[in-house]
C-alpha positions in Angstrom: -31.5 -1.8 -29.2 -32.0 -4.6 -27.1 -35.2 -6.0 -25.4 -37.3 -7.8 -22.9 -37.0 -11.3 -21.5 -40.6 -13.1 -21.8 -40.9 -12.4 -18.5 -40.9 -8.5 -19.6 -37.8 -7.8 -17.3 -34.9 -6.4 -19.1 -32.0 -8.7 -19.8 -28.5 -7.9 -19.0 -24.8 -9.1 -18.9 -22.1 -9.0 -16.6 -18.6 -9.7 -17.5 -16.0 -10.9 -14.5 -12.4 -11.0 -16.1 -10.8 -12.8 -13.6 -6.7 -14.2 -13.2 -7.6 -17.2 -14.9 -10.9 -17.2 -16.6 -13.2 -15.0 -17.9 -17.3 -15.4 -16.4 -19.9 -13.5 -18.5 -23.3 -14.0 -16.2 -26.8 -13.0 -17.7 -29.4 -11.4 -15.1 -33.3 -11.1 -15.6 -34.7 -9.7 -12.3 -33.5 -10.8 -9.7 -32.3 -14.5 -10.9 -29.0 -15.6 -12.9 -30.8 -17.1 -16.3 -27.4 -18.3 -18.0 -23.7 -18.7 -17.2 -20.2 -19.2 -18.9 -16.8 -19.4 -18.1 -13.7 -19.2 -20.5 -10.1 -19.9 -19.1 -6.7 -18.5 -20.1 -3.1 -19.3 -19.7 -0.8 -16.5 -17.7 2.4 -17.0 -18.9 5.1 -17.0 -16.7 8.7 -16.1 -18.4 10.9 -15.7 -15.3 10.1 -16.6 -11.9 8.1 -14.4 -9.7 6.6 -12.8 -13.2 3.3 -12.9 -14.1 1.9 -11.6 -17.4 -1.2 -12.0 -19.9 -1.6 -11.5 -24.0 -4.8 -8.7 -23.7 -5.7 -10.8 -26.9 -6.5 -14.2 -25.1 -9.2 -12.0 -22.5 -10.5 -10.6 -25.6 -11.2 -13.9 -27.3 -12.7 -15.6 -23.9 -14.7 -12.4 -23.4 -16.5 -12.6 -26.6 -17.0 -16.9 -26.6 -18.0 -16.3 -23.2 -20.7 -14.0 -24.3 -21.5 -15.4 -27.4 -22.6 -18.0 -25.8 -24.2 -16.6 -22.7 -26.8 -15.0 -25.5 -27.3 -17.8 -27.4 -29.1 -19.2 -23.8 -31.1 -16.3 -22.9 -34.6 -15.5 -23.5 -34.7 -12.5 -25.0 -32.6 -9.6 -26.0 -29.4 -8.7 -24.2 -30.5 -4.9 -23.2 -27.0 -3.9 -21.8 -23.1 -4.9 -20.1 -21.4 -4.2 -17.0 -17.7 -5.7 -16.7 -15.5 -5.7 -13.9 -12.9 -8.1 -13.2 -9.4 -8.2 -11.0 -8.1 -5.0 -9.7 -4.5 -3.8 -10.4 -3.3 -5.2 -13.8 -1.7 -3.0 -15.9 -2.4 -2.7 -19.5 0.1 -0.5 -21.5 -1.5 0.5 -24.5 -0.2 3.1 -27.8 -1.9 5.9 -29.5 -3.8 2.9 -31.6 -5.2 1.3 -28.5 -2.5 -1.9 -29.0 -0.8 -3.1 -25.9 3.0 -2.6 -26.3 3.9 -5.4 -23.9 1.8 -8.3 -22.6 -0.3 -7.2 -19.7 1.1 -6.8 -16.4 -0.5 -9.3 -13.7 -2.2 -7.9 -9.8 0.2 -11.1 -8.9 3.5 -10.0 -10.3 6.2 -9.9 -8.5 8.8 -8.7 -10.6 9.0 -5.1 -8.8 10.3 -6.7 -5.3 13.4 -4.8 -5.0 11.9 -1.9 -7.0 9.1 -1.2 -4.6 11.3 0.0 -1.7 12.5 2.6 -4.1 9.5 3.7 -5.5 8.2 3.9 -1.7 11.1 6.3 -1.1 10.3 8.5 -3.8 6.5 9.1 -2.7 7.6 9.4 0.9 9.6 12.6 -0.8 6.6 13.9 -3.1 4.9 14.1 0.6 2.7 11.3 -0.9 2.5 8.9 2.7 -0.4 7.4 2.1 0.8 6.3 -1.5 4.0 5.2 -0.5 2.2 2.4 2.2 0.4 1.8 -0.8 2.5 0.4 -3.5 3.3 -3.2 -4.0 4.8 -5.5 -6.3 2.0 -5.7 -9.2 0.8 -2.6 -8.3 0.1 0.2 -11.8 2.6 2.4 -10.3 5.8 -0.3 -9.7 5.3 -1.8 -12.8 5.7 1.5 -15.2 8.4 2.4 -13.1 9.9 -1.3 -13.9 8.4 -0.8 -17.0 10.3 2.6 -17.8 13.5 1.2 -16.3 13.1 -2.4 -17.5 11.7 -1.6 -21.1 12.4 1.7 -22.4 11.5 0.9 -26.1 7.9 -0.4 -24.9 7.3 2.5 -22.4 8.4 5.2 -25.3 5.6 3.8 -27.2 3.4 3.9 -24.1 0.2 6.5 -25.0 -2.0 5.5 -22.1 -2.8 2.7 -19.6 -5.4 0.9 -18.8 -6.7 -1.7 -15.9 -7.3 -5.5 -17.5 -11.5 -4.8 -17.0 -11.4 -1.3 -18.5 -9.5 -3.0 -21.2 -12.5 -5.1 -22.2 -14.7 -1.6 -22.3 -12.2 -0.2 -24.4 -12.8 -3.6 -26.9 -16.7 -3.0 -26.7 -17.1 0.7 -26.7 -13.8 1.9 -28.3 -14.1 4.0 -24.9 -10.1 4.5 -22.8 -11.3 5.4 -19.4 -11.0 3.9 -15.5 -13.2 4.2 -12.1 -12.5 5.3 -9.3 -11.8 1.9 -8.2 -9.1 1.3 -10.5 -7.5 4.6 -10.2 -7.2 4.9 -5.8 -5.7 1.6 -5.7 -3.1 2.1 -8.5 -0.9 4.4 -6.0 -1.2 7.7 -9.0 -3.8 8.5 -7.4 -4.6 11.2 -4.2 -7.6 9.8 -2.7 -8.4 13.4 -0.4 -8.2 15.7 -3.6 -10.1 12.4 -6.2 -7.4 13.1 -8.6 -4.8 11.6 -10.0 -1.6 12.7 -8.0 0.9 14.9 -10.3 3.0 14.8 -6.8 3.3 11.1 -7.7 4.3 11.1 -11.7 6.9 13.6 -11.0 8.6 11.9 -8.3 8.2 8.6 -10.7 9.1 9.9 -13.6 5.7 9.0 -15.2 4.2 11.2 -18.1 0.6 12.2 -16.3 -0.4 11.8 -19.5 -0.7 8.5 -19.5 -3.6 8.7 -16.8 -6.8 7.2 -18.3 -10.2 9.4 -17.3 -11.9 8.7 -14.4 -15.8 7.5 -14.2 -18.6 6.4 -12.4 -19.1 2.4 -12.6 -22.4 2.5 -13.4 -22.0 5.5 -15.8 -22.2 4.5 -19.5 -18.9 4.2 -21.3 -20.2 3.6 -24.8 -22.6 1.3 -26.8 -21.8 -1.4 -29.1 -21.5 -1.0 -32.9 -23.4 -3.1 -35.2 -20.0 -5.4 -36.6 -19.1 -6.8 -32.9 -22.8 -7.2 -31.5 -23.1 -8.9 -35.1 -20.2 -11.6 -33.8 -21.1 -11.6 -30.8 -24.4 -12.5 -31.3 -26.2 -9.3 -28.7 -28.7 -6.4 -30.0 -26.0 -3.1 -32.2 -26.1 -0.3 -30.2 -26.9 -1.3 -26.4 -25.4 0.5 -23.4 -22.2 -0.4 -21.8 -21.0 0.5 -18.3 -17.6 0.9 -17.2 -18.2 -1.2 -14.2 -15.5 -1.4 -11.2 -12.9 -4.0 -9.8 -14.0 -7.4 -8.7 -14.2 -6.2 -5.0 -16.5 -3.4 -5.1 -18.6 -5.0 -7.7 -19.0 -8.3 -5.1 -20.1 -5.4 -3.1 -22.9 -4.2 -5.0 -24.7 -7.2 -4.1 -24.1 -7.9 -0.4 -25.1 -4.1 0.9 -22.0 -3.5 1.8 -22.0 -0.4 -0.1 -25.5 1.1 0.4 -26.2 -0.7 3.9 -22.8 -0.7 5.7 -22.5 -4.4 6.6 -19.2 -5.7 7.0 -18.2 -8.3 4.7 -15.9 -11.3 4.8 -14.8 -13.1 1.3 -13.5 -17.1 1.6 -12.3 -17.1 -1.9 -9.1 -18.4 -3.5 -7.9 -15.2 -1.3 -9.6 -13.7 2.0 -11.4 -10.4 1.7 -12.0 -8.0 4.8 -14.2 -5.1 3.2 -15.6 -2.5 5.4 -17.7 0.5 4.2 -15.7 3.8 5.1 -17.8 7.0 5.5 -14.0 8.9 4.7 -10.7 7.2 3.5 -8.5 6.1 6.9 -4.8 6.5 6.4 -3.9 5.4 9.5 -4.8 2.1 10.0 -4.2 -1.3 7.6 -5.5 -1.7 4.4 -6.2 -0.4 0.9 -8.6 2.4 0.7 -10.9 1.9 -1.9 -13.3 4.7 -3.8 -16.1 3.9 -5.3 -18.9 5.8 -7.0 -21.7 5.0 -9.4 -22.4 8.2 -11.0 -19.1 9.9 -10.6 -20.6 12.2 -8.3 -21.6 11.2 -4.7 -18.2 8.8 -3.8 -18.0 6.5 -1.4 -15.2 4.2 0.6 -14.3 1.1 1.0 -11.3 -0.9 3.1 -9.8 -3.6 1.9 -7.6 -6.1 3.3 -6.7 -9.5 1.8 -5.2 -12.9 3.2 -3.1 -13.8 0.3 -3.7 -17.4 0.7 -7.4 -18.5 2.0 -9.1 -20.7 -0.2 -6.6 -21.9 -2.2 -4.8 -22.9 0.9 -7.6 -25.1 2.6 -7.5 -26.6 -1.4 -4.1 -27.0 -1.0 -4.3 -29.4 2.2 -7.2 -31.1 0.9 -6.5 -32.1 -2.5 -2.7 -32.8 -2.9 -1.9 -33.3 1.4 -5.0 -35.4 2.6 -5.9 -36.2 -1.2 -9.3 -36.0 -0.3 -12.1 -37.0 -3.8 -14.7 -34.9 -1.4 -14.8 -31.6 0.6 -17.6 -32.7 2.1 -16.4 -35.7 3.4 -13.1 -33.8 5.0 -15.6 -30.8 6.4 -17.5 -33.0 8.1 -14.3 -34.9 9.9 -13.6 -31.6 11.5 -15.1 -30.5 14.7 -15.6 -26.9 15.6 -16.2 -27.7 19.4 -12.1 -28.6 19.1 -11.3 -25.9 17.8 -8.7 -23.4 19.7 -7.5 -26.4 22.3 -4.3 -28.1 21.7 -0.8 -26.8 20.7 -1.0 -27.0 17.0 -1.0 -24.1 15.3 -1.0 -22.9 10.8 0.4 -20.2 9.8 -1.4 -19.3 6.9 0.4 -16.9 4.2 1.8 -19.6 2.4 2.2 -17.3 -0.7 3.8 -14.1 0.8 1.3 -11.1 2.1 0.9 -7.5 1.2 -1.7 -5.8 3.4 -0.5 -7.5 7.1 3.3 -7.4 6.6 4.3 -6.0 2.8 6.6 -9.0 2.6 6.1 -11.5 -0.2 8.7 -13.4 0.8 6.6 -14.9 3.8 5.8 -18.6 4.3 3.0 -21.0 5.7 4.5 -23.5 8.5 2.3 -25.9 10.6 3.7 -25.4 14.1 3.5 -28.5 17.0 2.9 -31.8 14.3 3.0 -34.8 16.5 2.6 -38.4 15.5 -1.3 -38.0 16.4 -2.3 -36.0 14.8 -5.4 -36.3 12.5 -6.6 -35.0 8.8 -9.2 -33.6 11.1 -7.1 -32.2 13.0 -5.0 -30.4 10.3 -8.0 -28.9 8.6 -9.3 -27.4 11.7 -5.7 -25.9 12.2 -5.7 -24.6 8.4 -9.2 -23.4 9.5 -8.6 -21.6 12.7 -4.8 -20.1 10.9 -6.8 -18.2 8.3 -9.4 -17.5 11.0 -6.6 -15.8 12.9 -5.1 -14.4 10.0 -8.7 -12.4 9.8 -8.8 -11.3 13.8 -5.4 -9.6 12.9 -6.0 -8.1 9.8 -9.4 -6.3 11.5 -7.7 -5.5 14.6 -4.9 -3.8 12.4 -7.3 -2.6 9.9 -9.6 -1.2 12.7 -12.2 -2.7 11.3 -14.9 -3.1 14.8 -16.8 -6.4 14.5 -18.5 -6.0 18.1 -21.4 -4.5 15.9 -25.2 -5.2 16.3 -25.3 -7.1 12.6 -23.1 -10.4 11.6 -20.4 -10.0 9.2 -21.1 -11.3 5.7 -20.0 -14.6 4.6 -19.3 -15.4 0.6 -17.3 -17.0 -1.4 -16.8 -20.9 -2.1 -15.5 -21.2 1.5 -18.5 -19.7 3.0 -20.0 -23.4 1.8 -18.5 -24.5 4.9 -20.3 -24.9 7.9 -17.6 -25.7 10.3 -15.3 -23.1 8.7 -18.1 -20.6 9.5 -18.0 -21.4 13.2 -14.6 -21.4 13.5 -14.3 -17.5 12.3 -17.9 -16.9 14.7 -15.6 -18.1 17.6 -11.8 -16.6 16.6 -13.7 -13.5 15.5 -16.0 -13.5 18.5 -18.7 -12.2 16.4 -22.2 -13.2 14.7 -21.1 -15.0 11.0 -24.1 -14.8 8.6 -24.1 -16.5 5.1 -24.6 -15.0 1.8 -27.1 -17.3 -0.3 -27.8 -16.7 -4.5 -25.7 -15.2 -6.9 -23.2 -12.8 -5.0 -20.0 -12.6 -7.3 -18.5 -9.9 -9.4 -20.3 -10.5 -12.6 -23.5 -10.2 -10.8 -22.8 -7.3 -9.3 -21.6 -5.1 -12.7 -24.8 -7.1 -14.4 -26.6 -5.0 -11.5 -24.8 -1.7 -12.2 -25.5 -2.0 -15.8 -29.0 -2.7 -14.8 -29.4 0.3 -12.4 -27.0 2.9 -14.5 -28.2 2.6 -18.3 -31.7 1.7 -18.1 -32.5 3.3 -14.8 -34.4 0.7 -13.3 -34.3 0.0 -9.3 -31.8 -2.2 -7.9 -33.1 -5.9 -7.5 -32.5 -8.0 -4.4 -30.6 -11.2 -5.8 -29.2 -12.4 -2.6 -30.8 -14.0 0.6 -29.4 -14.1 3.6 -29.2 -17.6 5.4 -28.0 -19.1 8.8 -26.3 -16.9 11.5 -23.2 -18.9 13.1 -23.0 -17.7 16.5 -19.9 -17.6 18.8 -20.2 -20.8 20.8 -18.5 -22.2 24.1 -14.8 -22.6 21.7 -14.5 -18.6 21.7 -12.9 -18.5 25.0 -10.1 -21.5 24.2 -9.1 -19.1 21.8 -7.5 -15.8 23.0 -5.0 -17.7 24.4 -4.2 -19.4 21.2 -4.3 -16.4 19.1 -1.9 -14.7 20.8 1.0 -18.1 20.7 0.2 -17.3 16.9 1.0 -14.2 16.8 4.3 -14.9 18.0 4.7 -17.2 14.5 6.0 -14.6 12.3 9.1 -13.3 14.3 10.1 -17.4 15.1 9.9 -18.1 11.3 12.1 -14.8 10.4 15.1 -15.9 13.0 15.1 -19.1 10.8 17.9 -18.3 7.8 17.2 -18.9 4.5 19.0 -21.1 2.4 20.0 -17.9 0.0 21.8 -16.5 3.9 23.7 -20.0 4.9 
């Protein structure tokens, strides 16, 4: 079994299975004492397809765990797992994948999704019909059944990406409430797999995994694997949860009800609700630490957020430093001028359920500078968040500031623009607030029974300024862009 560090506090690991890399963090007390990241390649055998051999995940995960374990002071005491949501891993009766995993950002089911929605609506699962989209487990299972019947015939159980890492660590074939509730196969009111959904889609209920709490122990690491990883044999592994709920564990979103805005590769708006809301847009995510007390988060996304700003800075402006570009943009000038940016460069799920949507600059003139383009991109993404909050029925006029996390939150200019556009204070979260740390916290509290540590601190608050009133007129113009772009025929329509 594991032990303590020199400080006397237990050391726990969090594994975050990301889209392009796995991150492992060792948490001791309230500090991250070691980290490692290993990357892997996604396969795209046809345009829009995204898949990966799960063995690549496992190889990278083992290497990252072994590296972190070799660098910590003391023995590892427990492990928690998190990662990308929705990615489907179909397994045979021996636990071997019957084909490569189908990724969350795979769009091969774009033509199939309307038929899946129609079947779910006919079965009386209206919310699940709205929820299903490209990349969702329900749509990918239907695709697998119709397009690859031979692998589907071997299917005994399916898991989501992080679940498979738990399986490899412990042999446990289970999922958690987050992954189940976002699969488009789980009835949130009944808190159980929907037999109606399965029957309507021709999916055998026998392939649905048991659902557990995120902090419940899934199993223990056996002697052989422990030796390979350089960790103590028999240490517990908690099941964990999806990456966004895991990150919410550290920010106060789950316990204190703080609304969080994440400026990562994609942009995420997340808030706690007393119960699922099936009338507003957004994805209702169930979360339970112990498998008994089930809470609800609502999540909506801007598909292209930090990735869009990276595209502008690196590929268009060809800048060598983010800080240099960020310093040129003046947030006090935001909301003025005619230049608009529509940020939905890779389609949009929450707001429009339209994978074909693309981005655009509106109102370019020769006088526009690098700083103008950057400010327009930050504004456009902020307008996307404002529309998202409205469609998700998330009030922004509460007494506490919205909490900003992710790489984009390092930009003071962007946070000021968000405060002005959303007309509410924005507070920067500092410290290790990522999903890997959240998974480690779940291991610490669930497997070891320790109190939850305060791993983040709350930094500067950005209040709405004089530019806030300028944005109302510009936001109204922004809301017309999608319909205007839709009126332009595509190359295939000409």
